[in-house]
C-alpha beads as a LAMMPS data file, in Angstrom:
LAMMPS data file: protein, C-alpha beads

151 atoms
150 bonds

1 atom types
1 bond types

-500.0 500.0 xlo xhi
-500.0 500.0 ylo yhi
-500.0 500.0 zlo zhi

Masses

1 110.0

Atoms # bond

1 1 1 1.127 21.111 0.878
2 1 1 4.504 22.483 2.424
3 1 1 5.240 25.892 1.464
4 1 1 8.496 26.839 -0.377
5 1 1 8.928 23.225 -1.476
6 1 1 9.355 22.481 -5.101
7 1 1 7.028 19.468 -6.409
8 1 1 9.181 16.613 -6.918
9 1 1 8.951 15.196 -10.603
10 1 1 6.483 12.766 -11.203
11 1 1 7.212 9.319 -12.900
12 1 1 4.318 8.488 -15.183
13 1 1 2.881 4.884 -15.077
14 1 1 1.412 2.128 -17.290
15 1 1 -2.242 1.623 -16.057
16 1 1 -3.016 -1.138 -18.599
17 1 1 -3.425 -3.041 -15.506
18 1 1 -4.863 -1.623 -12.750
19 1 1 -7.542 -1.915 -9.905
20 1 1 -10.062 -5.306 -10.121
21 1 1 -8.474 -6.471 -13.314
22 1 1 -4.967 -6.348 -11.664
23 1 1 -6.627 -8.315 -8.551
24 1 1 -7.755 -11.048 -10.765
25 1 1 -4.922 -11.624 -12.845
26 1 1 -2.693 -11.716 -9.797
27 1 1 -5.013 -14.349 -8.244
28 1 1 -5.553 -16.316 -11.028
29 1 1 -1.869 -16.544 -11.892
30 1 1 -0.462 -16.544 -8.218
31 1 1 1.302 -13.172 -8.857
32 1 1 2.865 -14.463 -11.922
33 1 1 0.895 -11.618 -13.514
34 1 1 0.766 -8.392 -11.576
35 1 1 3.458 -9.098 -9.027
36 1 1 5.638 -6.758 -10.904
37 1 1 4.067 -3.549 -12.042
38 1 1 5.753 -0.326 -13.241
39 1 1 9.121 -1.576 -11.739
40 1 1 7.684 -2.018 -8.175
41 1 1 6.494 -5.175 -6.319
42 1 1 2.882 -5.549 -5.543
43 1 1 0.954 -7.727 -2.845
44 1 1 -3.047 -7.973 -2.666
45 1 1 -4.213 -6.477 0.553
46 1 1 -7.730 -7.784 1.592
47 1 1 -9.459 -5.536 4.679
48 1 1 -12.785 -6.012 5.828
49 1 1 -15.159 -2.975 4.822
50 1 1 -16.118 -1.009 7.960
51 1 1 -19.715 -0.177 6.827
52 1 1 -20.506 -3.321 4.598
53 1 1 -18.606 -6.032 6.512
54 1 1 -17.303 -7.344 3.140
55 1 1 -14.077 -8.242 2.051
56 1 1 -12.306 -5.757 -0.269
57 1 1 -9.234 -6.352 -1.876
58 1 1 -6.728 -3.928 -3.346
59 1 1 -3.118 -4.494 -5.301
60 1 1 -0.989 -2.151 -3.462
61 1 1 3.042 -1.353 -3.966
62 1 1 4.803 -2.836 -0.954
63 1 1 8.227 -2.739 0.690
64 1 1 9.651 -5.848 2.591
65 1 1 9.886 -4.965 6.388
66 1 1 11.426 -7.830 8.618
67 1 1 9.146 -10.816 8.283
68 1 1 6.466 -8.323 7.076
69 1 1 5.638 -5.523 4.520
70 1 1 5.033 -1.580 4.542
71 1 1 2.159 -0.048 2.203
72 1 1 1.641 3.468 1.843
73 1 1 -1.813 5.101 2.197
74 1 1 -1.357 7.893 -0.492
75 1 1 -4.372 7.462 -2.910
76 1 1 -2.219 9.677 -5.245
77 1 1 -2.267 12.710 -2.666
78 1 1 -5.775 12.834 -2.217
79 1 1 -7.156 14.885 0.380
80 1 1 -8.808 12.147 2.293
81 1 1 -7.297 8.729 3.330
82 1 1 -8.296 5.715 0.995
83 1 1 -11.116 3.679 2.237
84 1 1 -8.982 0.342 2.730
85 1 1 -6.755 2.520 5.320
86 1 1 -10.014 3.355 7.046
87 1 1 -11.089 -0.215 7.150
88 1 1 -7.972 -1.300 8.614
89 1 1 -8.145 1.354 11.281
90 1 1 -11.340 -0.064 12.122
91 1 1 -10.393 -3.680 11.974
92 1 1 -6.440 -4.330 11.581
93 1 1 -6.943 -7.886 10.966
94 1 1 -5.881 -8.298 7.250
95 1 1 -5.139 -10.657 4.747
96 1 1 -1.872 -10.310 2.452
97 1 1 -1.148 -12.220 -0.787
98 1 1 2.375 -12.075 -2.011
99 1 1 2.788 -14.206 -5.217
100 1 1 1.122 -17.350 -4.332
101 1 1 1.547 -17.239 -0.575
102 1 1 -1.428 -15.924 1.608
103 1 1 -0.976 -14.877 5.387
104 1 1 -3.197 -13.205 7.825
105 1 1 -1.584 -10.138 9.285
106 1 1 -2.113 -7.365 11.531
107 1 1 -1.823 -3.630 10.294
108 1 1 -0.778 -0.846 12.266
109 1 1 0.011 2.704 11.309
110 1 1 3.901 3.566 12.007
111 1 1 4.293 6.390 14.501
112 1 1 7.128 8.771 14.520
113 1 1 10.261 8.192 14.246
114 1 1 9.575 4.673 12.640
115 1 1 7.276 6.315 10.104
116 1 1 9.997 8.739 8.829
117 1 1 12.552 5.866 8.281
118 1 1 9.818 3.570 6.763
119 1 1 8.795 6.411 4.301
120 1 1 12.252 6.943 3.315
121 1 1 12.503 3.226 2.344
122 1 1 9.249 3.227 0.619
123 1 1 10.284 6.112 -1.503
124 1 1 13.259 4.444 -2.626
125 1 1 10.774 1.532 -4.001
126 1 1 8.258 4.472 -5.627
127 1 1 9.641 7.813 -5.959
128 1 1 6.033 9.042 -6.735
129 1 1 5.212 9.192 -3.156
130 1 1 7.004 12.199 -2.484
131 1 1 4.785 13.788 -5.559
132 1 1 1.780 12.412 -3.558
133 1 1 2.677 14.026 -0.066
134 1 1 3.291 17.375 -2.197
135 1 1 -0.322 17.183 -3.256
136 1 1 -2.062 16.910 0.052
137 1 1 -1.983 18.536 3.552
138 1 1 -2.671 15.039 5.122
139 1 1 0.195 13.177 6.612
140 1 1 0.195 9.985 4.524
141 1 1 -0.013 7.152 6.759
142 1 1 2.761 4.310 6.560
143 1 1 1.347 1.145 7.391
144 1 1 3.299 -1.951 8.648
145 1 1 1.507 -5.418 7.901
146 1 1 2.907 -8.004 10.407
147 1 1 2.272 -11.670 9.661
148 1 1 0.513 -13.486 12.108
149 1 1 2.516 -16.606 10.932
150 1 1 4.890 -16.857 8.330
151 1 1 7.162 -19.876 7.233

Bonds

1 1 1 2
2 1 2 3
3 1 3 4
4 1 4 5
5 1 5 6
6 1 6 7
7 1 7 8
8 1 8 9
9 1 9 10
10 1 10 11
11 1 11 12
12 1 12 13
13 1 13 14
14 1 14 15
15 1 15 16
16 1 16 17
17 1 17 18
18 1 18 19
19 1 19 20
20 1 20 21
21 1 21 22
22 1 22 23
23 1 23 24
24 1 24 25
25 1 25 26
26 1 26 27
27 1 27 28
28 1 28 29
29 1 29 30
30 1 30 31
31 1 31 32
32 1 32 33
33 1 33 34
34 1 34 35
35 1 35 36
36 1 36 37
37 1 37 38
38 1 38 39
39 1 39 40
40 1 40 41
41 1 41 42
42 1 42 43
43 1 43 44
44 1 44 45
45 1 45 46
46 1 46 47
47 1 47 48
48 1 48 49
49 1 49 50
50 1 50 51
51 1 51 52
52 1 52 53
53 1 53 54
54 1 54 55
55 1 55 56
56 1 56 57
57 1 57 58
58 1 58 59
59 1 59 60
60 1 60 61
61 1 61 62
62 1 62 63
63 1 63 64
64 1 64 65
65 1 65 66
66 1 66 67
67 1 67 68
68 1 68 69
69 1 69 70
70 1 70 71
71 1 71 72
72 1 72 73
73 1 73 74
74 1 74 75
75 1 75 76
76 1 76 77
77 1 77 78
78 1 78 79
79 1 79 80
80 1 80 81
81 1 81 82
82 1 82 83
83 1 83 84
84 1 84 85
85 1 85 86
86 1 86 87
87 1 87 88
88 1 88 89
89 1 89 90
90 1 90 91
91 1 91 92
92 1 92 93
93 1 93 94
94 1 94 95
95 1 95 96
96 1 96 97
97 1 97 98
98 1 98 99
99 1 99 100
100 1 100 101
101 1 101 102
102 1 102 103
103 1 103 104
104 1 104 105
105 1 105 106
106 1 106 107
107 1 107 108
108 1 108 109
109 1 109 110
110 1 110 111
111 1 111 112
112 1 112 113
113 1 113 114
114 1 114 115
115 1 115 116
116 1 116 117
117 1 117 118
118 1 118 119
119 1 119 120
120 1 120 121
121 1 121 122
122 1 122 123
123 1 123 124
124 1 124 125
125 1 125 126
126 1 126 127
127 1 127 128
128 1 128 129
129 1 129 130
130 1 130 131
131 1 131 132
132 1 132 133
133 1 133 134
134 1 134 135
135 1 135 136
136 1 136 137
137 1 137 138
138 1 138 139
139 1 139 140
140 1 140 141
141 1 141 142
142 1 142 143
143 1 143 144
144 1 144 145
145 1 145 146
146 1 146 147
147 1 147 148
148 1 148 149
149 1 149 150
150 1 150 151
């Protein structure tokens, strides 16, 4: 946590649909339910478990970026990186579902100064990212998902 900085105001969220239930609804409706969540757009990100080798899917807020997407490995400001991020560091080939469209993609962590630019864009999408960063001493990774093929 940075010394001398005030904690940004936290915007409370509706957690009625969250986690595995969110993934189920999103898949069943091709994003008709679950694509919009608390005013943000959601995609489904599937990584390969680094220990289990099993497919793991999470709903996550995204920001469009070129032909791809940007996601933030915030985990609400927890002290450790989320498991999905560690999975894609180990194996950067992922699957992305945006509404009814499914893409194979390659994930990469944005380096400076790209990270700072993308972070600013992501904060416009989800202001709570600044709150999450204020809760942890780790630099929250910004992840770029580049589609392997996209129409």
